[in-house]
C-alpha positions as CSV (number, residue, x, y, z in Angstrom):
1,X,-43.4,58.6,63.9
2,X,-42.1,62.3,64.6
3,X,-39.8,64.2,62.0
4,X,-36.4,63.5,64.2
5,X,-33.2,66.1,63.7
6,X,-31.9,64.9,60.6
7,X,-28.3,65.5,61.7
8,X,-28.5,63.4,64.9
9,X,-30.0,60.7,62.8
10,X,-26.8,61.2,60.6
11,X,-24.9,61.2,63.1
12,X,-26.1,58.1,64.7
13,X,-25.5,56.1,61.5
14,X,-22.1,57.2,61.3
15,X,-21.5,55.9,64.6
16,X,-23.0,52.4,63.5
17,X,-21.1,52.4,60.6
18,X,-18.1,53.0,62.6
19,X,-18.5,50.0,65.0
20,X,-19.0,47.4,61.8
21,X,-22.5,47.0,62.3
22,X,-23.3,47.9,58.5
23,X,-26.8,45.7,58.7
24,X,-28.3,48.3,61.4
25,X,-26.8,51.3,59.8
26,X,-28.7,50.5,56.7
27,X,-32.1,49.3,58.6
28,X,-31.4,53.1,60.3
29,X,-30.7,54.7,57.1
30,X,-33.6,53.3,55.4
31,X,-36.0,53.9,58.5
32,X,-35.3,58.0,58.5
33,X,-35.1,57.8,54.8
34,X,-38.2,60.6,54.7
35,X,-36.6,62.5,58.2
36,X,-32.7,62.6,56.6
37,X,-34.1,64.6,53.3
38,X,-30.5,65.5,51.5
39,X,-28.8,63.7,54.1
40,X,-30.0,60.3,52.7
41,X,-27.6,60.5,49.9
42,X,-24.7,61.1,51.9
43,X,-25.3,58.0,54.0
44,X,-26.0,55.9,51.4
45,X,-22.3,57.2,50.0
46,X,-21.1,56.5,53.3
47,X,-22.4,52.8,53.6
48,X,-21.2,51.9,50.2
49,X,-17.7,53.7,50.7
50,X,-16.9,51.5,53.9
51,X,-18.7,48.6,52.7
52,X,-16.0,48.9,49.7
53,X,-13.1,49.6,52.2
54,X,-13.8,46.6,54.3
55,X,-14.2,44.1,51.5
56,X,-10.9,45.8,49.8
57,X,-9.3,45.1,52.9
58,X,-11.1,41.6,53.4
59,X,-9.5,41.2,49.8
60,X,-5.8,41.9,50.8
61,X,-5.7,39.9,53.7
62,X,-7.0,37.0,52.0
63,X,-4.6,37.4,49.1
64,X,-1.3,38.2,52.0
65,X,-2.4,34.3,53.8
66,X,-2.8,32.8,49.9
67,X,0.5,33.8,49.2
68,X,3.5,31.2,50.1
């Protein structure tokens, strides 16, 4: 695969994360690991932060309905 523009790849990953498709975002991140260079770590952090936020929101919603 030809080296792709790291900035374009990173933007695509951010768009996929914004849609909530973490599995696809992880797949993109891993498949373009070499193309991303230093942006790879930023991509990992982005996925980690978004996953933590989604899990935290889910726990809050779950907790809201558990209380009576």
